[in-house]
mmJSON file of the N, C-alpha and C atoms, coordinates in Angstrom:
{"data_MODEL":{"atom_site":{
"group_PDB":["ATOM","ATOM","ATOM","ATOM","ATOM","ATOM","ATOM","ATOM","ATOM","ATOM","ATOM","ATOM","ATOM","ATOM","ATOM","ATOM","ATOM","ATOM","ATOM","ATOM","ATOM","ATOM","ATOM","ATOM","ATOM","ATOM","ATOM","ATOM","ATOM","ATOM","ATOM","ATOM","ATOM","ATOM","ATOM","ATOM","ATOM","ATOM","ATOM","ATOM","ATOM","ATOM","ATOM","ATOM","ATOM","ATOM","ATOM","ATOM","ATOM","ATOM","ATOM","ATOM","ATOM","ATOM","ATOM","ATOM","ATOM","ATOM","ATOM","ATOM","ATOM","ATOM","ATOM","ATOM","ATOM","ATOM","ATOM","ATOM","ATOM","ATOM","ATOM","ATOM","ATOM","ATOM","ATOM","ATOM","ATOM","ATOM","ATOM","ATOM","ATOM","ATOM","ATOM","ATOM","ATOM","ATOM","ATOM","ATOM","ATOM","ATOM","ATOM","ATOM","ATOM","ATOM","ATOM","ATOM","ATOM","ATOM","ATOM","ATOM","ATOM","ATOM","ATOM","ATOM","ATOM","ATOM","ATOM","ATOM","ATOM","ATOM","ATOM","ATOM","ATOM","ATOM","ATOM","ATOM","ATOM","ATOM","ATOM","ATOM","ATOM","ATOM","ATOM","ATOM","ATOM","ATOM","ATOM","ATOM","ATOM","ATOM","ATOM","ATOM","ATOM","ATOM","ATOM","ATOM","ATOM","ATOM","ATOM","ATOM","ATOM","ATOM","ATOM","ATOM","ATOM","ATOM","ATOM","ATOM","ATOM","ATOM","ATOM","ATOM","ATOM","ATOM","ATOM","ATOM","ATOM","ATOM","ATOM","ATOM","ATOM","ATOM","ATOM","ATOM","ATOM","ATOM","ATOM","ATOM","ATOM","ATOM","ATOM","ATOM","ATOM","ATOM","ATOM","ATOM","ATOM","ATOM","ATOM","ATOM","ATOM","ATOM","ATOM","ATOM","ATOM","ATOM","ATOM","ATOM","ATOM","ATOM","ATOM","ATOM","ATOM","ATOM","ATOM"],
"id":[1,2,3,4,5,6,7,8,9,10,11,12,13,14,15,16,17,18,19,20,21,22,23,24,25,26,27,28,29,30,31,32,33,34,35,36,37,38,39,40,41,42,43,44,45,46,47,48,49,50,51,52,53,54,55,56,57,58,59,60,61,62,63,64,65,66,67,68,69,70,71,72,73,74,75,76,77,78,79,80,81,82,83,84,85,86,87,88,89,90,91,92,93,94,95,96,97,98,99,100,101,102,103,104,105,106,107,108,109,110,111,112,113,114,115,116,117,118,119,120,121,122,123,124,125,126,127,128,129,130,131,132,133,134,135,136,137,138,139,140,141,142,143,144,145,146,147,148,149,150,151,152,153,154,155,156,157,158,159,160,161,162,163,164,165,166,167,168,169,170,171,172,173,174,175,176,177,178,179,180,181,182,183,184,185,186,187,188,189,190,191,192,193,194,195],
"type_symbol":["N","C","C","N","C","C","N","C","C","N","C","C","N","C","C","N","C","C","N","C","C","N","C","C","N","C","C","N","C","C","N","C","C","N","C","C","N","C","C","N","C","C","N","C","C","N","C","C","N","C","C","N","C","C","N","C","C","N","C","C","N","C","C","N","C","C","N","C","C","N","C","C","N","C","C","N","C","C","N","C","C","N","C","C","N","C","C","N","C","C","N","C","C","N","C","C","N","C","C","N","C","C","N","C","C","N","C","C","N","C","C","N","C","C","N","C","C","N","C","C","N","C","C","N","C","C","N","C","C","N","C","C","N","C","C","N","C","C","N","C","C","N","C","C","N","C","C","N","C","C","N","C","C","N","C","C","N","C","C","N","C","C","N","C","C","N","C","C","N","C","C","N","C","C","N","C","C","N","C","C","N","C","C","N","C","C","N","C","C","N","C","C","N","C","C"],
"label_atom_id":["N","CA","C","N","CA","C","N","CA","C","N","CA","C","N","CA","C","N","CA","C","N","CA","C","N","CA","C","N","CA","C","N","CA","C","N","CA","C","N","CA","C","N","CA","C","N","CA","C","N","CA","C","N","CA","C","N","CA","C","N","CA","C","N","CA","C","N","CA","C","N","CA","C","N","CA","C","N","CA","C","N","CA","C","N","CA","C","N","CA","C","N","CA","C","N","CA","C","N","CA","C","N","CA","C","N","CA","C","N","CA","C","N","CA","C","N","CA","C","N","CA","C","N","CA","C","N","CA","C","N","CA","C","N","CA","C","N","CA","C","N","CA","C","N","CA","C","N","CA","C","N","CA","C","N","CA","C","N","CA","C","N","CA","C","N","CA","C","N","CA","C","N","CA","C","N","CA","C","N","CA","C","N","CA","C","N","CA","C","N","CA","C","N","CA","C","N","CA","C","N","CA","C","N","CA","C","N","CA","C","N","CA","C","N","CA","C","N","CA","C","N","CA","C","N","CA","C"],
"label_alt_id":[null,null,null,null,null,null,null,null,null,null,null,null,null,null,null,null,null,null,null,null,null,null,null,null,null,null,null,null,null,null,null,null,null,null,null,null,null,null,null,null,null,null,null,null,null,null,null,null,null,null,null,null,null,null,null,null,null,null,null,null,null,null,null,null,null,null,null,null,null,null,null,null,null,null,null,null,null,null,null,null,null,null,null,null,null,null,null,null,null,null,null,null,null,null,null,null,null,null,null,null,null,null,null,null,null,null,null,null,null,null,null,null,null,null,null,null,null,null,null,null,null,null,null,null,null,null,null,null,null,null,null,null,null,null,null,null,null,null,null,null,null,null,null,null,null,null,null,null,null,null,null,null,null,null,null,null,null,null,null,null,null,null,null,null,null,null,null,null,null,null,null,null,null,null,null,null,null,null,null,null,null,null,null,null,null,null,null,null,null,null,null,null,null,null,null],
"label_comp_id":["MET","MET","MET","GLU","GLU","GLU","ARG","ARG","ARG","ALA","ALA","ALA","GLY","GLY","GLY","TYR","TYR","TYR","PRO","PRO","PRO","ALA","ALA","ALA","PHE","PHE","PHE","SER","SER","SER","ARG","ARG","ARG","GLY","GLY","GLY","PHE","PHE","PHE","LYS","LYS","LYS","VAL","VAL","VAL","ARG","ARG","ARG","ARG","ARG","ARG","TRP","TRP","TRP","LEU","LEU","LEU","ARG","ARG","ARG","TYR","TYR","TYR","ALA","ALA","ALA","HIS","HIS","HIS","THR","THR","THR","GLY","GLY","GLY","GLU","GLU","GLU","VAL","VAL","VAL","TYR","TYR","TYR","GLY","GLY","GLY","VAL","VAL","VAL","ILE","ILE","ILE","GLY","GLY","GLY","GLN","GLN","GLN","SER","SER","SER","ILE","ILE","ILE","ALA","ALA","ALA","GLY","GLY","GLY","ALA","ALA","ALA","VAL","VAL","VAL","SER","SER","SER","ALA","ALA","ALA","GLY","GLY","GLY","ALA","ALA","ALA","ALA","ALA","ALA","VAL","VAL","VAL","MET","MET","MET","VAL","VAL","VAL","TRP","TRP","TRP","THR","THR","THR","GLY","GLY","GLY","VAL","VAL","VAL","ALA","ALA","ALA","MET","MET","MET","SER","SER","SER","TRP","TRP","TRP","ARG","ARG","ARG","ARG","ARG","ARG","PHE","PHE","PHE","PHE","PHE","PHE","GLY","GLY","GLY","ALA","ALA","ALA","PRO","PRO","PRO","GLY","GLY","GLY","ARG","ARG","ARG","GLY","GLY","GLY"],
"label_asym_id":["A","A","A","A","A","A","A","A","A","A","A","A","A","A","A","A","A","A","A","A","A","A","A","A","A","A","A","A","A","A","A","A","A","A","A","A","A","A","A","A","A","A","A","A","A","A","A","A","A","A","A","A","A","A","A","A","A","A","A","A","A","A","A","A","A","A","A","A","A","A","A","A","A","A","A","A","A","A","A","A","A","A","A","A","A","A","A","A","A","A","A","A","A","A","A","A","A","A","A","A","A","A","A","A","A","A","A","A","A","A","A","A","A","A","A","A","A","A","A","A","A","A","A","A","A","A","A","A","A","A","A","A","A","A","A","A","A","A","A","A","A","A","A","A","A","A","A","A","A","A","A","A","A","A","A","A","A","A","A","A","A","A","A","A","A","A","A","A","A","A","A","A","A","A","A","A","A","A","A","A","A","A","A","A","A","A","A","A","A","A","A","A","A","A","A"],
"label_entity_id":["1","1","1","1","1","1","1","1","1","1","1","1","1","1","1","1","1","1","1","1","1","1","1","1","1","1","1","1","1","1","1","1","1","1","1","1","1","1","1","1","1","1","1","1","1","1","1","1","1","1","1","1","1","1","1","1","1","1","1","1","1","1","1","1","1","1","1","1","1","1","1","1","1","1","1","1","1","1","1","1","1","1","1","1","1","1","1","1","1","1","1","1","1","1","1","1","1","1","1","1","1","1","1","1","1","1","1","1","1","1","1","1","1","1","1","1","1","1","1","1","1","1","1","1","1","1","1","1","1","1","1","1","1","1","1","1","1","1","1","1","1","1","1","1","1","1","1","1","1","1","1","1","1","1","1","1","1","1","1","1","1","1","1","1","1","1","1","1","1","1","1","1","1","1","1","1","1","1","1","1","1","1","1","1","1","1","1","1","1","1","1","1","1","1","1"],
"label_seq_id":[1,1,1,2,2,2,3,3,3,4,4,4,5,5,5,6,6,6,7,7,7,8,8,8,9,9,9,10,10,10,11,11,11,12,12,12,13,13,13,14,14,14,15,15,15,16,16,16,17,17,17,18,18,18,19,19,19,20,20,20,21,21,21,22,22,22,23,23,23,24,24,24,25,25,25,26,26,26,27,27,27,28,28,28,29,29,29,30,30,30,31,31,31,32,32,32,33,33,33,34,34,34,35,35,35,36,36,36,37,37,37,38,38,38,39,39,39,40,40,40,41,41,41,42,42,42,43,43,43,44,44,44,45,45,45,46,46,46,47,47,47,48,48,48,49,49,49,50,50,50,51,51,51,52,52,52,53,53,53,54,54,54,55,55,55,56,56,56,57,57,57,58,58,58,59,59,59,60,60,60,61,61,61,62,62,62,63,63,63,64,64,64,65,65,65],
"pdbx_PDB_ins_code":[null,null,null,null,null,null,null,null,null,null,null,null,null,null,null,null,null,null,null,null,null,null,null,null,null,null,null,null,null,null,null,null,null,null,null,null,null,null,null,null,null,null,null,null,null,null,null,null,null,null,null,null,null,null,null,null,null,null,null,null,null,null,null,null,null,null,null,null,null,null,null,null,null,null,null,null,null,null,null,null,null,null,null,null,null,null,null,null,null,null,null,null,null,null,null,null,null,null,null,null,null,null,null,null,null,null,null,null,null,null,null,null,null,null,null,null,null,null,null,null,null,null,null,null,null,null,null,null,null,null,null,null,null,null,null,null,null,null,null,null,null,null,null,null,null,null,null,null,null,null,null,null,null,null,null,null,null,null,null,null,null,null,null,null,null,null,null,null,null,null,null,null,null,null,null,null,null,null,null,null,null,null,null,null,null,null,null,null,null,null,null,null,null,null,null],
"Cartn_x":[102.119,102.98,102.939,102.685,102.591,103.964,104.111,105.349,105.29,106.433,106.494,107.662,107.588,108.681,108.552,109.682,109.709,109.034,109.239,108.583,107.052,106.498,105.044,104.432,105.249,104.724,104.161,103.203,102.638,103.652,103.443,104.347,104.366,103.196,103.123,103.914,103.842,104.598,106.093,106.524,107.941,108.428,107.613,107.992,108.075,107.082,107.107,108.313,108.669,109.817,111.105,111.233,112.415,112.483,111.329,111.314,111.695,111.399,111.79,113.3,114.024,115.481,116.022,115.347,115.765,115.594,114.535,114.255,115.329,115.854,116.874,118.287,118.425,119.733,120.481,119.807,120.477,120.582,119.979,119.962,121.363,122.114,123.423,124.566,124.315,125.371,125.849,127.15,127.749,127.48,127.516,127.263,125.829,124.871,123.48,123.251,123.899,123.753,124.419,125.522,126.184,125.293,124.649,123.728,122.552,121.988,120.871,121.302,122.518,123.029,123.21,123.725,123.912,122.571,121.588,120.25,119.637,119.835,119.318,119.987,121.303,122.015,121.527,121.282,120.756,119.384,118.548,117.222,117.343,118.27,118.474,118.966,119.851,120.346,119.205,118.336,117.202,116.252,116.032,115.199,115.855,117.159,117.871,117.829,118.044,118.015,116.615,115.592,114.225,113.935,114.38,114.192,114.985,116.217,117.051,116.436,115.914,115.281,114.03,113.24,112.046,112.425,113.454,113.905,114.332,115.115,115.548,114.381,113.396,112.262,111.431,111.175,110.275,110.988,112.265,112.967,114.225,114.389,115.592,115.534,116.588,116.693,115.647,114.945,113.95,114.626,113.951,114.451,115.29,115.552,116.32,115.348,115.683,114.93,113.62],
"Cartn_y":[53.999,55.081,56.201,57.42,58.549,59.176,59.719,60.439,61.791,62.256,63.557,64.347,65.64,66.492,66.892,67.207,67.745,66.842,65.535,64.692,64.739,65.083,65.112,66.427,67.44,68.74,68.663,69.521,69.557,70.137,69.881,70.396,71.923,72.534,73.994,74.583,73.942,74.422,74.313,73.225,73.046,74.118,74.418,75.444,76.809,77.136,78.423,78.526,77.45,77.448,77.671,77.013,77.182,78.598,79.136,80.477,81.559,81.343,82.319,82.474,81.364,81.431,81.906,81.585,82.079,83.595,84.116,85.55,86.34,85.797,86.501,86.172,85.281,84.952,83.914,83.216,82.246,80.861,80.62,79.285,78.866,79.733,79.378,79.975,80.288,80.771,82.165,82.341,83.662,84.158,83.279,83.688,84.195,83.486,83.914,85.231,85.419,86.676,87.817,87.527,88.558,88.983,88.011,88.328,89.148,88.74,89.489,90.905,91.066,92.395,93.26,92.663,93.423,93.854,92.98,93.328,94.433,94.361,95.406,96.748,96.716,97.956,98.51,97.63,98.073,98.719,98.156,98.733,100.116,100.27,101.584,102.603,102.185,103.085,103.483,102.549,102.877,103.88,103.728,104.702,106.071,106.114,107.388,108.063,107.307,107.912,108.404,107.708,108.161,109.473,109.571,110.818,111.943,111.669,112.699,113.182,112.265,112.66,113.496,113.116,113.897,115.286,115.354,116.63,117.556,117.026,117.838,118.268,117.39,117.743,118.862,118.769,119.735,120.974,120.857,121.982,122.378,121.854,122.152,123.561,123.899,125.232,125.35,126.477,126.654,126.763,126.287,126.391,125.206,124.286,123.088,122.009,121.302,120.128,120.461],
"Cartn_z":[120.409,120.84,119.789,120.227,119.304,119.083,117.894,117.608,118.299,118.697,119.355,118.783,118.943,118.486,117.031,116.418,115.062,114.03,114.045,113.023,113.082,114.221,114.374,113.907,113.663,113.258,111.844,111.544,110.199,109.217,107.945,106.919,106.93,107.105,107.141,108.294,109.451,110.608,110.356,109.725,109.416,108.445,107.438,106.461,107.128,107.957,108.666,109.574,110.213,111.115,110.318,109.163,108.329,107.758,107.328,106.735,107.736,108.995,110.015,110.029,109.984,109.985,108.638,107.567,106.251,106.188,106.776,106.765,107.5,108.578,109.354,108.89,107.902,107.372,108.175,109.067,109.934,109.325,108.17,107.585,107.161,106.51,105.986,106.801,108.048,108.936,108.58,108.639,108.417,107.002,106.029,104.643,104.496,105.072,105.008,105.715,106.857,107.577,106.818,106.13,105.323,104.158,103.529,102.435,102.966,104.098,104.688,105.06,105.562,105.896,104.663,103.581,102.341,101.759,101.82,101.332,102.183,103.491,104.383,104.094,103.886,103.556,102.218,101.252,99.96,100.092,100.947,101.165,101.788,102.729,103.354,102.333,101.435,100.389,99.456,99.132,98.253,98.919,100.222,100.94,100.901,101.163,101.165,99.795,98.73,97.4,97.051,97.478,97.245,97.956,99.199,99.953,99.308,98.895,98.27,96.955,96.152,94.89,95.144,96.133,96.462,96.96,97.773,98.312,97.176,96.234,95.103,94.245,94.096,93.25,93.871,95.168,95.805,96.334,96.697,97.303,96.539,95.35,94.554,93.987,93.281,92.671,91.571,91.491,90.426,89.069,88.06,86.698,86.254,87.156,86.79,86.363,85.312,84.878,84.326],
"occupancy":[1.0,1.0,1.0,1.0,1.0,1.0,1.0,1.0,1.0,1.0,1.0,1.0,1.0,1.0,1.0,1.0,1.0,1.0,1.0,1.0,1.0,1.0,1.0,1.0,1.0,1.0,1.0,1.0,1.0,1.0,1.0,1.0,1.0,1.0,1.0,1.0,1.0,1.0,1.0,1.0,1.0,1.0,1.0,1.0,1.0,1.0,1.0,1.0,1.0,1.0,1.0,1.0,1.0,1.0,1.0,1.0,1.0,1.0,1.0,1.0,1.0,1.0,1.0,1.0,1.0,1.0,1.0,1.0,1.0,1.0,1.0,1.0,1.0,1.0,1.0,1.0,1.0,1.0,1.0,1.0,1.0,1.0,1.0,1.0,1.0,1.0,1.0,1.0,1.0,1.0,1.0,1.0,1.0,1.0,1.0,1.0,1.0,1.0,1.0,1.0,1.0,1.0,1.0,1.0,1.0,1.0,1.0,1.0,1.0,1.0,1.0,1.0,1.0,1.0,1.0,1.0,1.0,1.0,1.0,1.0,1.0,1.0,1.0,1.0,1.0,1.0,1.0,1.0,1.0,1.0,1.0,1.0,1.0,1.0,1.0,1.0,1.0,1.0,1.0,1.0,1.0,1.0,1.0,1.0,1.0,1.0,1.0,1.0,1.0,1.0,1.0,1.0,1.0,1.0,1.0,1.0,1.0,1.0,1.0,1.0,1.0,1.0,1.0,1.0,1.0,1.0,1.0,1.0,1.0,1.0,1.0,1.0,1.0,1.0,1.0,1.0,1.0,1.0,1.0,1.0,1.0,1.0,1.0,1.0,1.0,1.0,1.0,1.0,1.0,1.0,1.0,1.0,1.0,1.0,1.0],
"B_iso_or_equiv":[0.0,0.0,0.0,0.0,0.0,0.0,0.0,0.0,0.0,0.0,0.0,0.0,0.0,0.0,0.0,0.0,0.0,0.0,0.0,0.0,0.0,0.0,0.0,0.0,0.0,0.0,0.0,0.0,0.0,0.0,0.0,0.0,0.0,0.0,0.0,0.0,0.0,0.0,0.0,0.0,0.0,0.0,0.0,0.0,0.0,0.0,0.0,0.0,0.0,0.0,0.0,0.0,0.0,0.0,0.0,0.0,0.0,0.0,0.0,0.0,0.0,0.0,0.0,0.0,0.0,0.0,0.0,0.0,0.0,0.0,0.0,0.0,0.0,0.0,0.0,0.0,0.0,0.0,0.0,0.0,0.0,0.0,0.0,0.0,0.0,0.0,0.0,0.0,0.0,0.0,0.0,0.0,0.0,0.0,0.0,0.0,0.0,0.0,0.0,0.0,0.0,0.0,0.0,0.0,0.0,0.0,0.0,0.0,0.0,0.0,0.0,0.0,0.0,0.0,0.0,0.0,0.0,0.0,0.0,0.0,0.0,0.0,0.0,0.0,0.0,0.0,0.0,0.0,0.0,0.0,0.0,0.0,0.0,0.0,0.0,0.0,0.0,0.0,0.0,0.0,0.0,0.0,0.0,0.0,0.0,0.0,0.0,0.0,0.0,0.0,0.0,0.0,0.0,0.0,0.0,0.0,0.0,0.0,0.0,0.0,0.0,0.0,0.0,0.0,0.0,0.0,0.0,0.0,0.0,0.0,0.0,0.0,0.0,0.0,0.0,0.0,0.0,0.0,0.0,0.0,0.0,0.0,0.0,0.0,0.0,0.0,0.0,0.0,0.0,0.0,0.0,0.0,0.0,0.0,0.0],
"pdbx_formal_charge":[null,null,null,null,null,null,null,null,null,null,null,null,null,null,null,null,null,null,null,null,null,null,null,null,null,null,null,null,null,null,null,null,null,null,null,null,null,null,null,null,null,null,null,null,null,null,null,null,null,null,null,null,null,null,null,null,null,null,null,null,null,null,null,null,null,null,null,null,null,null,null,null,null,null,null,null,null,null,null,null,null,null,null,null,null,null,null,null,null,null,null,null,null,null,null,null,null,null,null,null,null,null,null,null,null,null,null,null,null,null,null,null,null,null,null,null,null,null,null,null,null,null,null,null,null,null,null,null,null,null,null,null,null,null,null,null,null,null,null,null,null,null,null,null,null,null,null,null,null,null,null,null,null,null,null,null,null,null,null,null,null,null,null,null,null,null,null,null,null,null,null,null,null,null,null,null,null,null,null,null,null,null,null,null,null,null,null,null,null,null,null,null,null,null,null],
"auth_seq_id":[1,1,1,2,2,2,3,3,3,4,4,4,5,5,5,6,6,6,7,7,7,8,8,8,9,9,9,10,10,10,11,11,11,12,12,12,13,13,13,14,14,14,15,15,15,16,16,16,17,17,17,18,18,18,19,19,19,20,20,20,21,21,21,22,22,22,23,23,23,24,24,24,25,25,25,26,26,26,27,27,27,28,28,28,29,29,29,30,30,30,31,31,31,32,32,32,33,33,33,34,34,34,35,35,35,36,36,36,37,37,37,38,38,38,39,39,39,40,40,40,41,41,41,42,42,42,43,43,43,44,44,44,45,45,45,46,46,46,47,47,47,48,48,48,49,49,49,50,50,50,51,51,51,52,52,52,53,53,53,54,54,54,55,55,55,56,56,56,57,57,57,58,58,58,59,59,59,60,60,60,61,61,61,62,62,62,63,63,63,64,64,64,65,65,65],
"auth_comp_id":["MET","MET","MET","GLU","GLU","GLU","ARG","ARG","ARG","ALA","ALA","ALA","GLY","GLY","GLY","TYR","TYR","TYR","PRO","PRO","PRO","ALA","ALA","ALA","PHE","PHE","PHE","SER","SER","SER","ARG","ARG","ARG","GLY","GLY","GLY","PHE","PHE","PHE","LYS","LYS","LYS","VAL","VAL","VAL","ARG","ARG","ARG","ARG","ARG","ARG","TRP","TRP","TRP","LEU","LEU","LEU","ARG","ARG","ARG","TYR","TYR","TYR","ALA","ALA","ALA","HIS","HIS","HIS","THR","THR","THR","GLY","GLY","GLY","GLU","GLU","GLU","VAL","VAL","VAL","TYR","TYR","TYR","GLY","GLY","GLY","VAL","VAL","VAL","ILE","ILE","ILE","GLY","GLY","GLY","GLN","GLN","GLN","SER","SER","SER","ILE","ILE","ILE","ALA","ALA","ALA","GLY","GLY","GLY","ALA","ALA","ALA","VAL","VAL","VAL","SER","SER","SER","ALA","ALA","ALA","GLY","GLY","GLY","ALA","ALA","ALA","ALA","ALA","ALA","VAL","VAL","VAL","MET","MET","MET","VAL","VAL","VAL","TRP","TRP","TRP","THR","THR","THR","GLY","GLY","GLY","VAL","VAL","VAL","ALA","ALA","ALA","MET","MET","MET","SER","SER","SER","TRP","TRP","TRP","ARG","ARG","ARG","ARG","ARG","ARG","PHE","PHE","PHE","PHE","PHE","PHE","GLY","GLY","GLY","ALA","ALA","ALA","PRO","PRO","PRO","GLY","GLY","GLY","ARG","ARG","ARG","GLY","GLY","GLY"],
"auth_asym_id":["A","A","A","A","A","A","A","A","A","A","A","A","A","A","A","A","A","A","A","A","A","A","A","A","A","A","A","A","A","A","A","A","A","A","A","A","A","A","A","A","A","A","A","A","A","A","A","A","A","A","A","A","A","A","A","A","A","A","A","A","A","A","A","A","A","A","A","A","A","A","A","A","A","A","A","A","A","A","A","A","A","A","A","A","A","A","A","A","A","A","A","A","A","A","A","A","A","A","A","A","A","A","A","A","A","A","A","A","A","A","A","A","A","A","A","A","A","A","A","A","A","A","A","A","A","A","A","A","A","A","A","A","A","A","A","A","A","A","A","A","A","A","A","A","A","A","A","A","A","A","A","A","A","A","A","A","A","A","A","A","A","A","A","A","A","A","A","A","A","A","A","A","A","A","A","A","A","A","A","A","A","A","A","A","A","A","A","A","A","A","A","A","A","A","A"],
"auth_atom_id":["N","CA","C","N","CA","C","N","CA","C","N","CA","C","N","CA","C","N","CA","C","N","CA","C","N","CA","C","N","CA","C","N","CA","C","N","CA","C","N","CA","C","N","CA","C","N","CA","C","N","CA","C","N","CA","C","N","CA","C","N","CA","C","N","CA","C","N","CA","C","N","CA","C","N","CA","C","N","CA","C","N","CA","C","N","CA","C","N","CA","C","N","CA","C","N","CA","C","N","CA","C","N","CA","C","N","CA","C","N","CA","C","N","CA","C","N","CA","C","N","CA","C","N","CA","C","N","CA","C","N","CA","C","N","CA","C","N","CA","C","N","CA","C","N","CA","C","N","CA","C","N","CA","C","N","CA","C","N","CA","C","N","CA","C","N","CA","C","N","CA","C","N","CA","C","N","CA","C","N","CA","C","N","CA","C","N","CA","C","N","CA","C","N","CA","C","N","CA","C","N","CA","C","N","CA","C","N","CA","C","N","CA","C","N","CA","C","N","CA","C","N","CA","C","N","CA","C"],
"pdbx_PDB_model_num":[1,1,1,1,1,1,1,1,1,1,1,1,1,1,1,1,1,1,1,1,1,1,1,1,1,1,1,1,1,1,1,1,1,1,1,1,1,1,1,1,1,1,1,1,1,1,1,1,1,1,1,1,1,1,1,1,1,1,1,1,1,1,1,1,1,1,1,1,1,1,1,1,1,1,1,1,1,1,1,1,1,1,1,1,1,1,1,1,1,1,1,1,1,1,1,1,1,1,1,1,1,1,1,1,1,1,1,1,1,1,1,1,1,1,1,1,1,1,1,1,1,1,1,1,1,1,1,1,1,1,1,1,1,1,1,1,1,1,1,1,1,1,1,1,1,1,1,1,1,1,1,1,1,1,1,1,1,1,1,1,1,1,1,1,1,1,1,1,1,1,1,1,1,1,1,1,1,1,1,1,1,1,1,1,1,1,1,1,1,1,1,1,1,1,1]
}}}
């Protein structure tokens, strides 16, 4: 009799399956999703600050800096 289901999957498949849920923050429930949300918000803030710094550098007032 052959094994079927999750125990029969390869180790790599199990890791990939676990990482999918870790990536979306679903591994640790609400706490994991809160951490994933905070990291996403931080990434958005970093993009915004990069755009703002570039804007000031290229279109800022002449003679500054």
